[in-house]
N, CA, C and O atoms as a GROMACS GRO file, in nm:
protein
  460
    1MET      N    1   1.658  -1.110  -1.443
    1MET     CA    2   1.592  -0.989  -1.487
    1MET      C    3   1.447  -0.995  -1.441
    1MET      O    4   1.378  -1.096  -1.458
    2LYS      N    5   1.402  -0.887  -1.382
    2LYS     CA    6   1.266  -0.885  -1.330
    2LYS      C    7   1.164  -0.852  -1.438
    2LYS      O    8   1.051  -0.900  -1.433
    3HIS      N    9   1.204  -0.771  -1.536
    3HIS     CA   10   1.112  -0.730  -1.641
    3HIS      C   11   1.181  -0.751  -1.775
    3HIS      O   12   1.292  -0.702  -1.796
    4ILE      N   13   1.116  -0.821  -1.864
    4ILE     CA   14   1.177  -0.851  -1.994
    4ILE      C   15   1.096  -0.782  -2.103
    4ILE      O   16   0.978  -0.811  -2.121
    5ASP      N   17   1.160  -0.693  -2.174
    5ASP     CA   18   1.104  -0.633  -2.294
    5ASP      C   19   1.222  -0.600  -2.386
    5ASP      O   20   1.337  -0.624  -2.350
    6SER      N   21   1.194  -0.544  -2.502
    6SER     CA   22   1.300  -0.516  -2.599
    6SER      C   23   1.406  -0.422  -2.544
    6SER      O   24   1.525  -0.443  -2.565
    7LYS      N   25   1.362  -0.320  -2.473
    7LYS     CA   26   1.457  -0.221  -2.420
    7LYS      C   27   1.551  -0.284  -2.317
    7LYS      O   28   1.672  -0.261  -2.320
    8THR      N   29   1.495  -0.364  -2.227
    8THR     CA   30   1.576  -0.432  -2.126
    8THR      C   31   1.672  -0.529  -2.193
    8THR      O   32   1.789  -0.538  -2.155
    9LEU      N   33   1.623  -0.602  -2.292
    9LEU     CA   34   1.706  -0.698  -2.363
    9LEU      C   35   1.822  -0.629  -2.434
    9LEU      O   36   1.935  -0.679  -2.431
   10LYS      N   37   1.796  -0.516  -2.498
   10LYS     CA   38   1.903  -0.442  -2.567
   10LYS      C   39   2.011  -0.398  -2.469
   10LYS      O   40   2.130  -0.410  -2.498
   11ARG      N   41   1.971  -0.348  -2.353
   11ARG     CA   42   2.068  -0.307  -2.251
   11ARG      C   43   2.150  -0.426  -2.203
   11ARG      O   44   2.272  -0.417  -2.189
   12HIS      N   45   2.084  -0.536  -2.179
   12HIS     CA   46   2.151  -0.658  -2.131
   12HIS      C   47   2.252  -0.707  -2.235
   12HIS      O   48   2.365  -0.741  -2.200
   13LEU      N   49   2.212  -0.711  -2.361
   13LEU     CA   50   2.304  -0.755  -2.466
   13LEU      C   51   2.424  -0.663  -2.477
   13LEU      O   52   2.537  -0.709  -2.493
   14ALA      N   53   2.401  -0.532  -2.469
   14ALA     CA   54   2.512  -0.436  -2.477
   14ALA      C   55   2.608  -0.455  -2.361
   14ALA      O   56   2.729  -0.440  -2.378
   15GLN      N   57   2.556  -0.486  -2.244
   15GLN     CA   58   2.641  -0.500  -2.125
   15GLN      C   59   2.717  -0.632  -2.121
   15GLN      O   60   2.832  -0.634  -2.076
   16PHE      N   61   2.657  -0.740  -2.166
   16PHE     CA   62   2.714  -0.872  -2.143
   16PHE      C   63   2.764  -0.945  -2.268
   16PHE      O   64   2.815  -1.057  -2.256
   17THR      N   65   2.752  -0.887  -2.386
   17THR     CA   66   2.801  -0.955  -2.506
   17THR      C   67   2.886  -0.860  -2.589
   17THR      O   68   2.876  -0.738  -2.576
   18LEU      N   69   2.968  -0.918  -2.674
   18LEU     CA   70   3.050  -0.838  -2.764
   18LEU      C   71   2.964  -0.787  -2.879
   18LEU      O   72   2.869  -0.854  -2.918
   19PRO      N   73   2.994  -0.668  -2.933
   19PRO     CA   74   2.911  -0.611  -3.040
   19PRO      C   75   2.898  -0.701  -3.163
   19PRO      O   76   2.796  -0.696  -3.231
   20HIS      N   77   2.999  -0.782  -3.193
   20HIS     CA   78   2.993  -0.867  -3.312
   20HIS      C   79   2.931  -1.004  -3.285
   20HIS      O   80   2.925  -1.088  -3.375
   21ALA      N   81   2.886  -1.028  -3.162
   21ALA     CA   82   2.824  -1.157  -3.130
   21ALA      C   83   2.693  -1.172  -3.205
   21ALA      O   84   2.617  -1.076  -3.219
   22VAL      N   85   2.667  -1.292  -3.252
   22VAL     CA   86   2.543  -1.323  -3.322
   22VAL      C   87   2.442  -1.375  -3.219
   22VAL      O   88   2.475  -1.462  -3.138
   23ALA      N   89   2.322  -1.321  -3.222
   23ALA     CA   90   2.217  -1.364  -3.130
   23ALA      C   91   2.137  -1.477  -3.194
   23ALA      O   92   2.081  -1.460  -3.302
   24ASN      N   93   2.132  -1.590  -3.128
   24ASN     CA   94   2.046  -1.701  -3.170
   24ASN      C   95   1.919  -1.692  -3.087
   24ASN      O   96   1.923  -1.700  -2.964
   25THR      N   97   1.804  -1.675  -3.154
   25THR     CA   98   1.678  -1.655  -3.082
   25THR      C   99   1.568  -1.741  -3.141
   25THR      O  100   1.583  -1.805  -3.244
   26ASP      N  101   1.455  -1.738  -3.070
   26ASP     CA  102   1.335  -1.794  -3.128
   26ASP      C  103   1.256  -1.678  -3.189
   26ASP      O  104   1.311  -1.571  -3.211
   27GLU      N  105   1.128  -1.700  -3.215
   27GLU     CA  106   1.051  -1.602  -3.290
   27GLU      C  107   0.985  -1.493  -3.205
   27GLU      O  108   0.907  -1.414  -3.259
   28TRP      N  109   1.014  -1.485  -3.076
   28TRP     CA  110   0.952  -1.383  -2.991
   28TRP      C  111   0.975  -1.244  -3.049
   28TRP      O  112   1.087  -1.210  -3.086
   29ASN      N  113   0.869  -1.163  -3.059
   29ASN     CA  114   0.876  -1.031  -3.121
   29ASN      C  115   0.971  -0.936  -3.050
   29ASN      O  116   1.025  -0.844  -3.113
   30GLY      N  117   0.993  -0.954  -2.922
   30GLY     CA  118   1.083  -0.867  -2.848
   30GLY      C  119   1.224  -0.866  -2.902
   30GLY      O  120   1.298  -0.770  -2.884
   31TYR      N  121   1.263  -0.974  -2.970
   31TYR     CA  122   1.398  -0.980  -3.027
   31TYR      C  123   1.412  -0.895  -3.154
   31TYR      O  124   1.524  -0.867  -3.196
   32ASN      N  125   1.301  -0.854  -3.214
   32ASN     CA  126   1.307  -0.780  -3.340
   32ASN      C  127   1.379  -0.646  -3.327
   32ASN      O  128   1.429  -0.594  -3.427
   33GLN      N  129   1.385  -0.590  -3.208
   33GLN     CA  130   1.445  -0.458  -3.190
   33GLN      C  131   1.594  -0.462  -3.157
   33GLN      O  132   1.657  -0.356  -3.149
   34ILE      N  133   1.652  -0.579  -3.139
   34ILE     CA  134   1.794  -0.582  -3.104
   34ILE      C  135   1.877  -0.543  -3.226
   34ILE      O  136   1.845  -0.579  -3.340
   35GLU      N  137   1.982  -0.468  -3.200
   35GLU     CA  138   2.061  -0.409  -3.308
   35GLU      C  139   2.191  -0.488  -3.328
   35GLU      O  140   2.300  -0.439  -3.300
   36ARG      N  141   2.176  -0.608  -3.377
   36ARG     CA  142   2.292  -0.692  -3.408
   36ARG      C  143   2.247  -0.805  -3.498
   36ARG      O  144   2.127  -0.828  -3.517
   37LYS      N  145   2.344  -0.875  -3.554
   37LYS     CA  146   2.310  -0.989  -3.638
   37LYS      C  147   2.236  -1.091  -3.554
   37LYS      O  148   2.270  -1.117  -3.439
   38ARG      N  149   2.133  -1.149  -3.614
   38ARG     CA  150   2.048  -1.242  -3.541
   38ARG      C  151   2.005  -1.355  -3.633
   38ARG      O  152   1.971  -1.331  -3.750
   39VAL      N  153   2.005  -1.476  -3.583
   39VAL     CA  154   1.950  -1.590  -3.653
   39VAL      C  155   1.841  -1.649  -3.565
   39VAL      O  156   1.853  -1.650  -3.442
   40THR      N  157   1.734  -1.698  -3.628
   40THR     CA  158   1.620  -1.742  -3.549
   40THR      C  159   1.575  -1.882  -3.590
   40THR      O  160   1.598  -1.928  -3.702
   41VAL      N  161   1.511  -1.947  -3.496
   41VAL     CA  162   1.433  -2.067  -3.525
   41VAL      C  163   1.289  -2.034  -3.490
   41VAL      O  164   1.262  -1.958  -3.398
   42ASN      N  165   1.198  -2.093  -3.565
   42ASN     CA  166   1.057  -2.063  -3.546
   42ASN      C  167   0.988  -2.183  -3.482
   42ASN      O  168   0.943  -2.275  -3.551
   43HIS      N  169   0.980  -2.181  -3.350
   43HIS     CA  170   0.916  -2.291  -3.279
   43HIS      C  171   0.769  -2.304  -3.315
   43HIS      O  172   0.714  -2.414  -3.314
   44GLY      N  173   0.704  -2.192  -3.347
   44GLY     CA  174   0.563  -2.195  -3.385
   44GLY      C  175   0.539  -2.277  -3.511
   44GLY      O  176   0.430  -2.330  -3.532
   45GLU      N  177   0.642  -2.287  -3.596
   45GLU     CA  178   0.634  -2.368  -3.718
   45GLU      C  179   0.705  -2.502  -3.700
   45GLU      O  180   0.737  -2.570  -3.798
   46HIS      N  181   0.729  -2.540  -3.575
   46HIS     CA  182   0.795  -2.667  -3.541
   46HIS      C  183   0.937  -2.675  -3.595
   46HIS      O  184   0.986  -2.783  -3.630
   47GLU      N  185   1.003  -2.560  -3.602
   47GLU     CA  186   1.144  -2.558  -3.641
   47GLU      C  187   1.227  -2.546  -3.513
   47GLU      O  188   1.209  -2.451  -3.436
   48TRP      N  189   1.316  -2.641  -3.490
   48TRP     CA  190   1.396  -2.643  -3.367
   48TRP      C  191   1.543  -2.616  -3.395
   48TRP      O  192   1.614  -2.568  -3.307
   49ALA      N  193   1.589  -2.646  -3.515
   49ALA     CA  194   1.728  -2.623  -3.552
   49ALA      C  195   1.735  -2.618  -3.705
   49ALA      O  196   1.650  -2.674  -3.774
   50ARG      N  197   1.839  -2.548  -3.756
   50ARG     CA  198   1.850  -2.532  -3.900
   50ARG      C  199   1.997  -2.529  -3.941
   50ARG      O  200   2.081  -2.475  -3.870
   51ASP      N  201   2.025  -2.587  -4.057
   51ASP     CA  202   2.159  -2.586  -4.116
   51ASP      C  203   2.162  -2.476  -4.222
   51ASP      O  204   2.120  -2.499  -4.335
   52ASP      N  205   2.210  -2.358  -4.186
   52ASP     CA  206   2.211  -2.245  -4.280
   52ASP      C  207   2.323  -2.252  -4.383
   52ASP      O  208   2.307  -2.202  -4.494
   53ASP      N  209   2.436  -2.311  -4.349
   53ASP     CA  210   2.549  -2.308  -4.442
   53ASP      C  211   2.569  -2.437  -4.520
   53ASP      O  212   2.665  -2.450  -4.595
   54GLY      N  213   2.479  -2.534  -4.504
   54GLY     CA  214   2.482  -2.655  -4.584
   54GLY      C  215   2.591  -2.755  -4.550
   54GLY      O  216   2.620  -2.843  -4.631
   55ASP      N  217   2.652  -2.743  -4.432
   55ASP     CA  218   2.761  -2.836  -4.397
   55ASP      C  219   2.712  -2.959  -4.320
   55ASP      O  220   2.792  -3.041  -4.277
   56GLY      N  221   2.580  -2.972  -4.303
   56GLY     CA  222   2.525  -3.087  -4.233
   56GLY      C  223   2.513  -3.069  -4.082
   56GLY      O  224   2.461  -3.156  -4.014
   57ILE      N  225   2.561  -2.956  -4.030
   57ILE     CA  226   2.551  -2.927  -3.887
   57ILE      C  227   2.446  -2.819  -3.868
   57ILE      O  228   2.452  -2.714  -3.931
   58ARG      N  229   2.350  -2.845  -3.782
   58ARG     CA  230   2.243  -2.747  -3.757
   58ARG      C  231   2.291  -2.644  -3.656
   58ARG      O  232   2.270  -2.659  -3.536
   59GLU      N  233   2.355  -2.541  -3.706
   59GLU     CA  234   2.416  -2.442  -3.618
   59GLU      C  235   2.318  -2.336  -3.566
   59GLU      O  236   2.350  -2.265  -3.471
   60VAL      N  237   2.201  -2.326  -3.627
   60VAL     CA  238   2.102  -2.229  -3.581
   60VAL      C  239   2.006  -2.301  -3.487
   60VAL      O  240   1.924  -2.382  -3.531
   61HIS      N  241   2.016  -2.270  -3.358
   61HIS     CA  242   1.928  -2.330  -3.258
   61HIS      C  243   1.943  -2.248  -3.129
   61HIS      O  244   2.032  -2.164  -3.118
   62ILE      N  245   1.855  -2.272  -3.035
   62ILE     CA  246   1.870  -2.208  -2.904
   62ILE      C  247   1.884  -2.313  -2.795
   62ILE      O  248   1.855  -2.287  -2.678
   63ASN      N  249   1.927  -2.432  -2.833
   63ASN     CA  250   1.943  -2.540  -2.736
   63ASN      C  251   2.046  -2.509  -2.630
   63ASN      O  252   2.035  -2.556  -2.517
   64THR      N  253   2.148  -2.430  -2.663
   64THR     CA  254   2.250  -2.396  -2.564
   64THR      C  255   2.185  -2.323  -2.447
   64THR      O  256   2.211  -2.355  -2.331
   65THR      N  257   2.101  -2.225  -2.478
   65THR     CA  258   2.033  -2.150  -2.374
   65THR      C  259   1.936  -2.239  -2.297
   65THR      O  260   1.933  -2.238  -2.174
   66GLU      N  261   1.856  -2.315  -2.370
   66GLU     CA  262   1.760  -2.403  -2.304
   66GLU      C  263   1.832  -2.507  -2.218
   66GLU      O  264   1.786  -2.539  -2.108
   67GLY      N  265   1.943  -2.559  -2.266
   67GLY     CA  266   2.021  -2.655  -2.190
   67GLY      C  267   2.080  -2.594  -2.064
   67GLY      O  268   2.088  -2.659  -1.960
   68MET      N  269   2.121  -2.467  -2.075
   68MET     CA  270   2.176  -2.399  -1.958
   68MET      C  271   2.069  -2.387  -1.849
   68MET      O  272   2.098  -2.408  -1.731
   69TRP      N  273   1.946  -2.355  -1.888
   69TRP     CA  274   1.839  -2.343  -1.787
   69TRP      C  275   1.801  -2.479  -1.731
   69TRP      O  276   1.765  -2.490  -1.614
   70THR      N  277   1.809  -2.585  -1.813
   70THR     CA  278   1.786  -2.720  -1.761
   70THR      C  279   1.892  -2.754  -1.658
   70THR      O  280   1.862  -2.809  -1.552
   71GLY      N  281   2.018  -2.720  -1.689
   71GLY     CA  282   2.126  -2.743  -1.593
   71GLY      C  283   2.106  -2.664  -1.465
   71GLY      O  284   2.136  -2.713  -1.356
   72THR      N  285   2.057  -2.542  -1.478
   72THR     CA  286   2.032  -2.459  -1.360
   72THR      C  287   1.923  -2.521  -1.273
   72THR      O  288   1.937  -2.528  -1.151
   73ARG      N  289   1.815  -2.567  -1.336
   73ARG     CA  290   1.708  -2.634  -1.259
   73ARG      C  291   1.762  -2.758  -1.189
   73ARG      O  292   1.730  -2.783  -1.073
   74ASN      N  293   1.844  -2.837  -1.260
   74ASN     CA  294   1.902  -2.957  -1.198
   74ASN      C  295   1.995  -2.920  -1.082
   74ASN      O  296   2.000  -2.991  -0.982
   75PHE      N  297   2.068  -2.811  -1.096
   75PHE     CA  298   2.157  -2.764  -0.990
   75PHE      C  299   2.077  -2.724  -0.866
   75PHE      O  300   2.118  -2.752  -0.753
   76LEU      N  301   1.962  -2.659  -0.887
   76LEU     CA  302   1.880  -2.610  -0.776
   76LEU      C  303   1.792  -2.718  -0.713
   76LEU      O  304   1.751  -2.704  -0.598
   77ARG      N  305   1.764  -2.824  -0.786
   77ARG     CA  306   1.670  -2.926  -0.739
   77ARG      C  307   1.702  -2.980  -0.599
   77ARG      O  308   1.610  -2.993  -0.518
   78PRO      N  309   1.829  -3.014  -0.567
   78PRO     CA  310   1.856  -3.068  -0.432
   78PRO      C  311   1.820  -2.973  -0.318
   78PRO      O  312   1.799  -3.016  -0.205
   79PHE      N  313   1.814  -2.843  -0.348
   79PHE     CA  314   1.782  -2.746  -0.243
   79PHE      C  315   1.632  -2.745  -0.211
   79PHE      O  316   1.592  -2.686  -0.111
   80ARG      N  317   1.551  -2.807  -0.295
   80ARG     CA  318   1.406  -2.814  -0.277
   80ARG      C  319   1.344  -2.677  -0.257
   80ARG      O  320   1.262  -2.655  -0.168
   81GLY      N  321   1.386  -2.586  -0.341
   81GLY     CA  322   1.336  -2.449  -0.335
   81GLY      C  323   1.437  -2.359  -0.267
   81GLY      O  324   1.501  -2.398  -0.169
   82VAL      N  325   1.450  -2.239  -0.318
   82VAL     CA  326   1.541  -2.141  -0.258
   82VAL      C  327   1.466  -2.011  -0.238
   82VAL      O  328   1.369  -1.982  -0.308
   83ASN      N  329   1.510  -1.935  -0.141
   83ASN     CA  330   1.452  -1.804  -0.115
   83ASN      C  331   1.477  -1.714  -0.235
   83ASN      O  332   1.590  -1.705  -0.283
   84LYS      N  333   1.374  -1.648  -0.284
   84LYS     CA  334   1.388  -1.563  -0.402
   84LYS      C  335   1.490  -1.451  -0.381
   84LYS      O  336   1.551  -1.404  -0.477
   85ASP      N  337   1.507  -1.409  -0.257
   85ASP     CA  338   1.606  -1.304  -0.229
   85ASP      C  339   1.748  -1.353  -0.257
   85ASP      O  340   1.838  -1.272  -0.283
   86HIS      N  341   1.769  -1.484  -0.251
   86HIS     CA  342   1.903  -1.541  -0.271
   86HIS      C  343   1.916  -1.615  -0.404
   86HIS      O  344   2.022  -1.670  -0.434
   87LEU      N  345   1.810  -1.616  -0.484
   87LEU     CA  346   1.811  -1.691  -0.610
   87LEU      C  347   1.924  -1.646  -0.702
   87LEU      O  348   1.990  -1.730  -0.764
   88SER      N  349   1.948  -1.517  -0.710
   88SER     CA  350   2.054  -1.469  -0.801
   88SER      C  351   2.190  -1.524  -0.760
   88SER      O  352   2.274  -1.551  -0.847
   89GLY      N  353   2.214  -1.542  -0.632
   89GLY     CA  354   2.340  -1.600  -0.586
   89GLY      C  355   2.353  -1.746  -0.625
   89GLY      O  356   2.461  -1.790  -0.666
   90TYR      N  357   2.244  -1.822  -0.613
   90TYR     CA  358   2.246  -1.962  -0.654
   90TYR      C  359   2.268  -1.974  -0.805
   90TYR      O  360   2.345  -2.058  -0.852
   91VAL      N  361   2.200  -1.888  -0.881
   91VAL     CA  362   2.218  -1.889  -1.026
   91VAL      C  363   2.361  -1.850  -1.062
   91VAL      O  364   2.419  -1.906  -1.155
   92ALA      N  365   2.419  -1.754  -0.989
   92ALA     CA  366   2.558  -1.716  -1.014
   92ALA      C  367   2.653  -1.832  -0.988
   92ALA      O  368   2.750  -1.851  -1.062
   93MET      N  369   2.626  -1.911  -0.883
   93MET     CA  370   2.709  -2.029  -0.856
   93MET      C  371   2.700  -2.129  -0.971
   93MET      O  372   2.800  -2.186  -1.013
   94CYS      N  373   2.579  -2.149  -1.021
   94CYS     CA  374   2.560  -2.241  -1.133
   94CYS      C  375   2.629  -2.186  -1.258
   94CYS      O  376   2.694  -2.261  -1.331
   95GLU      N  377   2.614  -2.057  -1.282
   95GLU     CA  378   2.678  -1.994  -1.398
   95GLU      C  379   2.830  -2.010  -1.392
   95GLU      O  380   2.895  -2.038  -1.492
   96HIS      N  381   2.884  -1.992  -1.272
   96HIS     CA  382   3.029  -2.008  -1.256
   96HIS      C  383   3.072  -2.150  -1.292
   96HIS      O  384   3.174  -2.170  -1.358
   97SER      N  385   2.994  -2.249  -1.249
   97SER     CA  386   3.031  -2.388  -1.280
   97SER      C  387   3.021  -2.415  -1.430
   97SER      O  388   3.096  -2.497  -1.483
   98ILE      N  389   2.930  -2.348  -1.499
   98ILE     CA  390   2.918  -2.363  -1.644
   98ILE      C  391   3.038  -2.298  -1.713
   98ILE      O  392   3.094  -2.354  -1.807
   99ASN      N  393   3.076  -2.180  -1.666
   99ASN     CA  394   3.186  -2.106  -1.727
   99ASN      C  395   3.323  -2.165  -1.695
   99ASN      O  396   3.418  -2.145  -1.771
  100LEU      N  397   3.333  -2.236  -1.586
  100LEU     CA  398   3.461  -2.295  -1.546
  100LEU      C  399   3.486  -2.418  -1.633
  100LEU      O  400   3.423  -2.523  -1.613
  101LYS      N  401   3.575  -2.406  -1.727
  101LYS     CA  402   3.598  -2.514  -1.822
  101LYS      C  403   3.681  -2.628  -1.763
  101LYS      O  404   3.661  -2.744  -1.797
  102SER      N  405   3.774  -2.594  -1.674
  102SER     CA  406   3.854  -2.699  -1.611
  102SER      C  407   3.901  -2.650  -1.475
  102SER      O  408   3.919  -2.531  -1.453
  103ILE      N  409   3.920  -2.743  -1.386
  103ILE     CA  410   3.969  -2.708  -1.252
  103ILE      C  411   4.121  -2.717  -1.256
  103ILE      O  412   4.179  -2.826  -1.262
  104THR      N  413   4.184  -2.602  -1.252
  104THR     CA  414   4.329  -2.594  -1.261
  104THR      C  415   4.388  -2.580  -1.121
  104THR      O  416   4.317  -2.545  -1.027
  105PRO      N  417   4.518  -2.605  -1.107
  105PRO     CA  418   4.583  -2.581  -0.977
  105PRO      C  419   4.568  -2.435  -0.932
  105PRO      O  420   4.556  -2.408  -0.812
  106GLU      N  421   4.570  -2.343  -1.027
  106GLU     CA  422   4.554  -2.202  -0.993
  106GLU      C  423   4.415  -2.175  -0.934
  106GLU      O  424   4.401  -2.098  -0.840
  107PHE      N  425   4.314  -2.240  -0.991
  107PHE     CA  426   4.178  -2.224  -0.941
  107PHE      C  427   4.168  -2.277  -0.798
  107PHE      O  428   4.110  -2.212  -0.711
  108ILE      N  429   4.223  -2.396  -0.774
  108ILE     CA  430   4.219  -2.454  -0.639
  108ILE      C  431   4.291  -2.364  -0.540
  108ILE      O  432   4.243  -2.343  -0.429
  109ALA      N  433   4.407  -2.310  -0.580
  109ALA     CA  434   4.483  -2.221  -0.492
  109ALA      C  435   4.401  -2.097  -0.459
  109ALA      O  436   4.399  -2.053  -0.344
  110ALA      N  437   4.335  -2.041  -0.558
  110ALA     CA  438   4.252  -1.922  -0.534
  110ALA      C  439   4.135  -1.957  -0.444
  110ALA      O  440   4.099  -1.879  -0.355
  111LEU      N  441   4.075  -2.072  -0.464
  111LEU     CA  442   3.962  -2.116  -0.383
  111LEU      C  443   4.004  -2.136  -0.238
  111LEU      O  444   3.934  -2.092  -0.147
  112VAL      N  445   4.116  -2.200  -0.216
  112VAL     CA  446   4.165  -2.226  -0.081
  112VAL      C  447   4.205  -2.097  -0.011
  112VAL      O  448   4.185  -2.084   0.110
  113SER      N  449   4.260  -2.003  -0.085
  113SER     CA  450   4.304  -1.877  -0.023
  113SER      C  451   4.187  -1.790   0.020
  113SER      O  452   4.205  -1.695   0.096
  114CYS      N  453   4.066  -1.820  -0.028
  114CYS     CA  454   3.948  -1.742   0.008
  114CYS      C  455   3.895  -1.779   0.146
  114CYS      O  456   3.814  -1.706   0.202
  115THR      N  457   3.938  -1.891   0.202
  115THR     CA  458   3.883  -1.936   0.330
  115THR      C  459   3.959  -1.878   0.447
  115THR      O  460   3.926  -1.907   0.562
   0.00000   0.00000   0.00000
């Protein structure tokens, strides 16, 4: 996304997430306008994760998102920089590898048939 504000974020959420999905965010004010259930951590108050339901697991955090971007940086590092015109393609390749839970025979067959 080239420009990030509440309006852009709302459009993006509507396009790429299910209406009942819960948004895990930090305290950035731009998130206040999203029209869905939201749980937050307040990094400004040194809160990084929280156990809201008392089961001992800190389910409120944004580490998944932060970890995804760390993985993306690690994926791009061997290229020693990429042309910004092609960055979205590299990020899409990384996203695909994150979304691909297992390499199945069907996946290999589809991959081979593309060549």
